[in-house]
ROSE-4610 file (N, C-alpha, C; in Angstrom, 1 decimal, always signed):
// ROSE-4610
residu = [M/M/M/S/S/S/D/D/D/N/N/N/M/M/M/N/N/N/D/D/D/I/I/I/N/N/N/A/A/A/L/L/L/T/T/T/S/S/S/C/C/C/I/I/I/A/A/A/L/L/L/V/V/V/E/E/E/Q/Q/Q/H/H/H/S/S/S/K/K/K/P/P/P/H/H/H/V/V/V/L/L/L/S/S/S/K/K/K/G/G/G/I/I/I/T/T/T/L/L/L/I/I/I/A/A/A/V/V/V/A/A/A/L/L/L/L/L/L/L/L/L/Y/Y/Y/W/W/W/G/G/G/I/I/I/M/M/M/N/N/N/T/T/T/L/L/L/A/A/A/L/L/L/F/F/F/G/G/G/L/L/L/L/L/L/A/A/A/L/L/L/V/V/V/G/G/G/I/I/I/V/V/V/V/V/V/L/L/L/G/G/G/I/I/I/I/I/I/E/E/E/M/M/M/V/V/V/Y/Y/Y/A/A/A/I/I/I/R/R/R/I/I/I/G/G/G/F/F/F/D/D/D/L/L/L/S/S/S/L/L/L/L/L/L/R/R/R/K/K/K/L/L/L/A/A/A/G/G/G/K/K/K/P/P/P/G/G/G/E/E/E/I/I/I/G/G/G/S/S/S/G/G/G/L/L/L/T/T/T/A/A/A/I/I/I/D/D/D/R/R/R/A/A/A/L/L/L/T/T/T/Q/Q/Q/L/L/L/H/H/H/L/L/L/L/L/L/P/P/P/S/S/S/D/D/D/K/K/K/T/T/T/G/G/G/R/R/R/S/S/S/L/L/L/D/D/D/V/V/V/R/R/R/L/L/L/Q/Q/Q/G/G/G/C/C/C/L/L/L/R/R/R/L/L/L/F/F/F/K/K/K/I/I/I/Q/Q/Q/I/I/I/G/G/G/V/V/V/C/C/C/V/V/V/L/L/L/Q/Q/Q/C/C/C/M/M/M/T/T/T/I/I/I/L/L/L/A/A/A/V/V/V/V/V/V/A/A/A/L/L/L/Q/Q/Q/V/V/V]
num = [1/1/1/2/2/2/3/3/3/4/4/4/5/5/5/6/6/6/7/7/7/8/8/8/9/9/9/10/10/10/11/11/11/12/12/12/13/13/13/14/14/14/15/15/15/16/16/16/17/17/17/18/18/18/19/19/19/20/20/20/21/21/21/22/22/22/23/23/23/24/24/24/25/25/25/26/26/26/27/27/27/28/28/28/29/29/29/30/30/30/31/31/31/32/32/32/33/33/33/34/34/34/35/35/35/36/36/36/37/37/37/38/38/38/39/39/39/40/40/40/41/41/41/42/42/42/43/43/43/44/44/44/45/45/45/46/46/46/47/47/47/48/48/48/49/49/49/50/50/50/51/51/51/52/52/52/53/53/53/54/54/54/55/55/55/56/56/56/57/57/57/58/58/58/59/59/59/60/60/60/61/61/61/62/62/62/63/63/63/64/64/64/65/65/65/66/66/66/67/67/67/68/68/68/69/69/69/70/70/70/71/71/71/72/72/72/73/73/73/74/74/74/75/75/75/76/76/76/77/77/77/78/78/78/79/79/79/80/80/80/81/81/81/82/82/82/83/83/83/84/84/84/85/85/85/86/86/86/87/87/87/88/88/88/89/89/89/90/90/90/91/91/91/92/92/92/93/93/93/94/94/94/95/95/95/96/96/96/97/97/97/98/98/98/99/99/99/100/100/100/101/101/101/102/102/102/103/103/103/104/104/104/105/105/105/106/106/106/107/107/107/108/108/108/109/109/109/110/110/110/111/111/111/112/112/112/113/113/113/114/114/114/115/115/115/116/116/116/117/117/117/118/118/118/119/119/119/120/120/120/121/121/121/122/122/122/123/123/123/124/124/124/125/125/125/126/126/126/127/127/127/128/128/128/129/129/129/130/130/130/131/131/131/132/132/132/133/133/133/134/134/134/135/135/135/136/136/136/137/137/137/138/138/138/139/139/139/140/140/140/141/141/141/142/142/142/143/143/143/144/144/144/145/145/145/146/146/146/147/147/147/148/148/148/149/149/149]
x = [+39.1/+37.7/+37.6/+37.0/+36.6/+35.8/+36.0/+34.9/+33.6/+33.3/+32.2/+31.4/+32.3/+31.8/+31.4/+32.2/+31.8/+30.6/+30.4/+29.2/+28.0/+28.1/+27.0/+26.7/+27.8/+27.5/+26.8/+27.2/+26.7/+25.0/+25.0/+23.6/+22.7/+23.2/+22.1/+22.0/+23.0/+22.8/+21.7/+22.0/+20.9/+19.7/+19.5/+18.0/+17.5/+18.3/+17.8/+17.2/+18.0/+17.6/+16.4/+16.5/+15.3/+14.2/+14.2/+12.8/+12.1/+12.6/+11.9/+11.1/+11.1/+10.4/+8.9/+8.5/+7.0/+6.5/+7.4/+7.0/+6.7/+7.7/+7.2/+6.1/+6.0/+4.8/+3.5/+3.5/+2.2/+1.8/+2.9/+2.9/+2.1/+2.8/+2.5/+0.9/+0.5/-0.9/-1.9/-1.6/-2.2/-2.3/-1.2/-1.2/-2.1/-2.0/-2.7/-4.2/-4.7/-6.0/-6.4/-5.7/-6.0/-6.2/-5.5/-5.5/-6.7/-7.1/-8.3/-9.6/-9.5/-10.6/-10.7/-9.5/-9.7/-10.2/-9.8/-10.2/-11.8/-12.3/-13.8/-14.4/-13.9/-14.5/-14.5/-13.3/-13.3/-14.0/-14.0/-14.6/-16.1/-16.7/-18.1/-18.4/-17.7/-18.0/-17.5/-17.0/-16.8/-15.9/-14.8/-13.9/-12.4/-12.4/-10.9/-10.5/-9.3/-8.6/-7.8/-7.4/-6.7/-5.4/-4.8/-3.5/-3.8/-4.7/-5.1/-5.5/-6.2/-6.6/-5.3/-4.6/-3.3/-2.3/-2.2/-1.3/-2.0/-3.2/-3.9/-3.6/-3.9/-3.8/-2.4/-1.4/+0.1/+0.3/-0.2/+0.0/-0.5/-1.8/-2.2/-1.3/-0.8/+0.2/+1.4/+1.9/+3.2/+2.9/+1.7/+1.2/+1.3/+1.0/+1.0/+2.4/+3.3/+4.7/+5.3/+5.2/+5.7/+5.3/+4.0/+3.6/+4.3/+4.6/+5.4/+6.6/+7.4/+8.7/+8.7/+7.5/+7.3/+7.1/+6.5/+6.4/+7.6/+8.3/+9.6/+10.8/+10.6/+11.6/+11.2/+9.9/+9.4/+9.8/+9.9/+10.3/+11.8/+12.6/+14.0/+14.3/+13.6/+13.8/+13.6/+12.5/+12.3/+13.6/+13.9/+15.1/+16.4/+16.6/+17.7/+17.6/+16.4/+16.3/+16.6/+16.2/+16.5/+18.0/+18.7/+20.1/+20.8/+20.2/+20.7/+20.6/+19.6/+19.3/+20.3/+21.1/+22.2/+23.5/+24.0/+25.2/+26.4/+26.6/+27.7/+27.6/+26.3/+26.0/+25.5/+26.1/+25.8/+26.0/+27.2/+27.6/+26.7/+26.3/+25.4/+24.0/+23.7/+22.3/+22.1/+23.0/+22.8/+22.6/+23.3/+23.3/+21.9/+21.5/+20.1/+18.9/+19.2/+18.1/+18.2/+19.3/+19.4/+18.8/+18.9/+18.3/+16.9/+16.3/+14.9/+14.3/+14.9/+14.3/+14.5/+15.5/+15.6/+14.6/+14.4/+13.4/+11.9/+11.7/+10.4/+10.3/+11.4/+11.5/+11.4/+11.8/+12.0/+13.3/+14.3/+15.7/+16.2/+16.8/+17.3/+18.5/+18.8/+20.1/+21.4/+21.5/+22.7/+23.0/+21.9/+22.0/+22.5/+22.5/+22.9/+24.4/+24.8/+26.2/+26.8/+25.9/+26.3/+26.8/+27.7/+28.1/+27.1/+27.2/+26.4/+26.4/+27.5/+27.6/+26.7/+26.7/+26.1/+24.4/+24.2/+22.7/+22.3/+23.1/+22.7/+22.7/+23.6/+23.6/+22.2/+21.9/+20.6/+19.4/+19.4/+18.3/+18.3/+19.4/+19.5/+19.0/+19.4/+19.0/+17.5/+16.9/+15.3/+14.8/+15.3/+14.8/+14.9/+15.9/+16.2/+15.3/+15.0/+13.9/+12.4/+12.1/+10.9/+10.8/+11.7/+11.7/+11.5/+12.3/+12.3/+10.8/+10.1/+8.7/+7.8/+8.0/+7.3/+7.4/+8.6/+9.0/+8.3/+8.3/+7.8/+6.2/+5.6/+4.2/+3.8/+4.7/+4.4/+4.5/+5.6/+5.7/+4.6/+4.2/+3.0/+1.7/+1.3/+0.1/+0.1/+1.2/+1.2/+1.1/+1.7/+1.4/+0.0/-0.7/-2.0/-3.1/-2.7/-3.6/-3.4/-2.1/-1.7/-2.4/-2.4/-2.9/-4.4/-5.0/-6.5/-7.2/-6.5/-7.2/-7.3]
y = [+36.8/+37.3/+38.5/+39.4/+40.7/+40.3/+41.1/+40.9/+41.1/+42.1/+42.5/+41.4/+40.8/+39.7/+38.6/+38.2/+37.3/+37.4/+38.9/+39.2/+38.9/+39.3/+39.2/+37.8/+37.0/+35.5/+35.0/+35.3/+34.7/+35.3/+36.4/+36.8/+36.3/+36.2/+35.4/+34.1/+33.4/+31.9/+31.8/+32.7/+32.7/+33.0/+34.0/+34.3/+33.2/+32.4/+31.3/+30.2/+30.0/+29.0/+29.2/+30.5/+30.9/+31.2/+31.3/+31.7/+30.4/+29.3/+28.0/+27.9/+28.8/+28.9/+28.7/+29.1/+28.9/+27.4/+26.6/+25.1/+24.3/+24.7/+24.1/+24.7/+26.0/+26.8/+26.2/+26.0/+25.3/+24.1/+23.2/+21.9/+21.9/+22.9/+23.2/+23.5/+24.5/+24.9/+23.8/+23.0/+21.7/+20.8/+20.7/+19.8/+20.3/+21.8/+22.4/+22.3/+22.5/+22.3/+20.9/+19.9/+18.4/+18.4/+18.9/+18.7/+19.3/+20.5/+21.0/+20.3/+19.8/+18.9/+17.6/+17.0/+16.0/+16.2/+17.3/+17.8/+17.8/+18.5/+18.5/+17.4/+16.4/+15.2/+14.1/+13.9/+13.1/+13.6/+15.0/+15.5/+15.5/+15.5/+15.3/+13.9/+12.9/+11.6/+11.0/+11.8/+11.5/+10.3/+10.1/+9.1/+9.3/+10.6/+11.2/+10.9/+10.2/+10.0/+11.2/+11.2/+12.4/+12.5/+11.5/+11.6/+12.3/+11.9/+12.5/+13.9/+14.3/+15.6/+16.4/+16.1/+16.8/+17.0/+15.8/+15.8/+16.7/+16.8/+17.7/+19.0/+19.4/+20.8/+21.1/+20.2/+20.5/+20.8/+20.0/+20.3/+21.7/+22.1/+23.4/+24.5/+24.2/+25.2/+25.3/+24.1/+24.1/+24.8/+24.6/+25.3/+26.9/+27.3/+28.7/+29.3/+28.5/+28.7/+28.8/+27.9/+27.8/+29.1/+29.4/+30.6/+31.8/+32.0/+33.1/+33.1/+31.9/+31.9/+32.2/+31.6/+31.9/+33.4/+34.2/+35.6/+36.2/+36.0/+36.5/+36.2/+35.1/+34.7/+35.5/+35.6/+36.5/+37.9/+38.3/+39.7/+39.8/+39.1/+38.9/+38.8/+38.0/+37.7/+39.1/+39.8/+41.1/+42.0/+42.0/+42.9/+42.5/+41.2/+40.6/+41.0/+41.0/+41.2/+42.5/+43.5/+44.9/+45.2/+44.4/+44.6/+44.2/+42.9/+42.3/+43.2/+44.1/+44.9/+45.9/+46.3/+47.4/+46.7/+45.9/+45.2/+46.0/+47.1/+48.0/+48.7/+48.7/+49.5/+48.5/+47.4/+46.4/+46.9/+47.6/+48.2/+49.2/+50.2/+51.4/+50.9/+49.8/+49.4/+48.7/+48.0/+47.4/+48.4/+49.5/+50.7/+51.4/+51.5/+51.9/+51.2/+49.8/+48.9/+48.9/+48.9/+48.9/+50.3/+51.4/+52.6/+52.6/+52.0/+51.9/+51.0/+49.7/+48.8/+49.4/+50.1/+50.6/+51.7/+52.5/+53.6/+53.1/+51.9/+51.0/+50.3/+50.2/+49.3/+47.9/+47.6/+46.0/+45.4/+46.4/+46.0/+46.7/+46.1/+46.7/+47.4/+48.5/+49.2/+48.6/+47.5/+46.8/+45.7/+45.4/+44.6/+45.2/+46.3/+47.2/+46.9/+47.2/+47.0/+45.6/+44.7/+43.3/+43.0/+42.1/+41.9/+41.0/+41.1/+40.5/+38.9/+38.5/+36.9/+36.7/+37.3/+37.2/+37.0/+38.0/+38.2/+37.0/+36.5/+35.5/+34.2/+34.1/+32.8/+32.8/+34.1/+34.2/+33.8/+34.2/+34.0/+32.3/+31.7/+30.3/+29.7/+30.0/+29.4/+29.4/+30.7/+30.7/+29.6/+29.7/+28.7/+27.2/+26.8/+25.4/+25.2/+26.2/+26.0/+25.9/+26.6/+26.5/+25.0/+24.6/+23.2/+22.1/+22.3/+21.5/+21.4/+22.6/+22.6/+21.9/+22.1/+21.4/+19.8/+19.6/+18.1/+17.3/+18.2/+17.8/+17.5/+18.5/+18.5/+17.3/+16.9/+15.7/+14.5/+14.4/+13.3/+13.1/+14.2/+14.1/+13.8/+14.4/+14.0/+12.6/+11.9/+10.6/+9.6/+10.1/+9.3/+9.3/+10.5/+10.6/+9.7/+9.9/+8.9/+7.5/+7.1/+5.7/+5.1/+6.1/+5.6/+5.7/+6.4/+6.7/+5.7/+5.1/+4.2/+2.8]
z = [-58.1/-58.3/-57.1/-57.6/-56.7/-55.5/-54.4/-53.3/-53.8/-54.6/-55.0/-55.9/-56.7/-57.6/-56.6/-55.4/-54.7/-53.9/-53.5/-52.8/-53.8/-55.0/-56.0/-56.3/-56.5/-56.5/-55.4/-54.2/-53.0/-53.0/-53.2/-53.0/-54.0/-55.3/-56.2/-56.0/-55.5/-55.1/-54.0/-53.0/-51.8/-52.3/-53.1/-53.8/-54.3/-55.3/-55.9/-55.1/-53.9/-53.0/-52.3/-51.7/-50.7/-51.4/-52.8/-53.6/-53.5/-53.2/-53.2/-51.9/-51.2/-49.7/-50.0/-51.2/-51.4/-51.5/-51.9/-52.1/-50.7/-49.8/-48.4/-47.9/-48.2/-47.7/-48.2/-49.3/-50.0/-49.5/-49.3/-48.7/-47.2/-46.5/-45.1/-45.0/-46.0/-46.0/-46.3/-47.0/-47.4/-46.3/-45.7/-44.3/-43.3/-43.1/-42.0/-42.4/-43.6/-44.0/-43.7/-44.0/-43.9/-42.4/-41.5/-40.1/-39.5/-40.1/-39.7/-40.1/-41.3/-41.8/-40.9/-40.6/-39.8/-38.4/-37.7/-36.4/-36.5/-37.6/-37.8/-37.9/-38.8/-39.2/-38.0/-37.3/-36.3/-35.1/-35.0/-33.8/-33.9/-35.1/-35.5/-35.1/-35.6/-35.5/-34.1/-33.4/-32.0/-31.8/-32.6/-32.7/-32.6/-32.2/-32.1/-30.6/-30.5/-29.3/-29.0/-27.7/-27.1/-27.9/-28.3/-29.1/-30.3/-31.0/-32.4/-32.2/-31.0/-31.0/-30.8/-29.7/-29.5/-30.8/-31.5/-32.7/-33.7/-34.0/-34.9/-34.7/-33.4/-33.0/-33.1/-32.8/-32.9/-34.4/-35.2/-36.7/-37.2/-36.6/-36.9/-36.4/-35.2/-34.6/-35.4/-35.8/-36.7/-38.0/-38.6/-39.7/-39.5/-38.4/-38.1/-37.9/-37.3/-37.2/-38.5/-39.5/-40.8/-41.6/-41.4/-42.2/-41.7/-40.4/-39.9/-40.7/-40.7/-41.2/-42.8/-43.3/-44.7/-45.0/-44.2/-44.4/-44.2/-43.1/-42.8/-44.1/-44.5/-45.6/-46.8/-47.1/-48.3/-48.1/-47.0/-46.7/-46.9/-46.3/-46.5/-48.1/-48.8/-50.2/-51.0/-50.7/-51.3/-51.1/-50.0/-49.6/-50.4/-50.5/-51.2/-52.7/-53.2/-54.6/-55.1/-54.0/-54.2/-54.2/-53.3/-53.3/-54.6/-55.0/-56.1/-57.4/-57.4/-58.5/-58.7/-57.7/-57.7/-57.3/-58.1/-57.7/-57.3/-57.9/-57.4/-56.3/-55.7/-54.4/-53.2/-53.0/-52.0/-50.7/-50.5/-49.1/-48.8/-49.6/-49.3/-49.3/-50.0/-50.1/-48.5/-48.0/-46.8/-45.7/-45.8/-44.9/-45.0/-46.2/-46.4/-45.8/-46.1/-45.5/-44.0/-43.5/-42.0/-41.5/-42.0/-41.6/-41.8/-42.8/-42.9/-41.8/-41.8/-40.7/-39.3/-39.1/-37.7/-37.6/-38.5/-38.3/-38.2/-38.8/-38.6/-37.5/-36.6/-35.5/-35.8/-37.0/-37.4/-37.2/-36.9/-36.4/-35.4/-34.4/-33.4/-33.8/-33.1/-33.6/-33.5/-32.5/-32.3/-33.4/-34.2/-35.3/-36.8/-36.8/-37.9/-38.4/-39.6/-39.8/-40.1/-40.1/-40.2/-41.8/-41.9/-43.4/-44.1/-45.4/-46.2/-46.0/-45.7/-45.4/-44.2/-43.1/-41.9/-42.2/-43.0/-43.5/-44.4/-45.1/-46.0/-45.1/-44.2/-43.5/-42.6/-42.2/-41.4/-42.2/-43.5/-44.4/-44.5/-44.9/-45.0/-43.9/-42.5/-41.4/-41.2/-41.4/-41.6/-42.5/-43.6/-44.7/-44.2/-43.5/-43.0/-41.8/-41.1/-39.9/-40.7/-41.6/-42.2/-42.9/-43.5/-44.0/-42.9/-41.9/-40.7/-40.0/-40.1/-39.5/-40.3/-41.7/-42.6/-42.8/-42.4/-42.4/-41.1/-39.9/-38.7/-38.9/-39.6/-39.8/-40.7/-41.8/-42.5/-41.7/-40.9/-40.1/-39.1/-38.5/-37.5/-38.1/-39.3/-39.9/-40.5/-40.8/-41.1/-39.9/-38.8/-37.6/-37.2/-37.2/-36.9/-37.8/-39.1/-40.0/-39.7/-39.6/-39.4/-38.1/-37.1/-35.7/-35.6/-36.5/-36.5/-37.5/-38.3/-39.4/-38.8]
């Protein structure tokens, strides 16, 4: 199999997986809203212990962090789709993307010229971090609810 075909397969596989980033994002938004509602409810009822307060604030902070990762992953996904739309021009497409991102000060000049494999590994790493933050949010909200009930 040619290198170009391997690149196309890797690119489309990464796109298929990273497209799922919206699912943990929706879950995280829901958890963040629940945490805000619990902060308001338990704050008004004046029954919120210090642990609960800190944990709920932590959940909101984790929700913001997850949102930043979701935005970044969505941005990367758009760029990957653009690349996949021109399968014969992956190398020149990467160069053009690097040039545009450098011009917009979104990519330091020392990060240009990276291979497709390195870029895809970076996208997958961001996706794994996003999922990890969402799991941490889930575990924390369950602990808060269990200890406050």
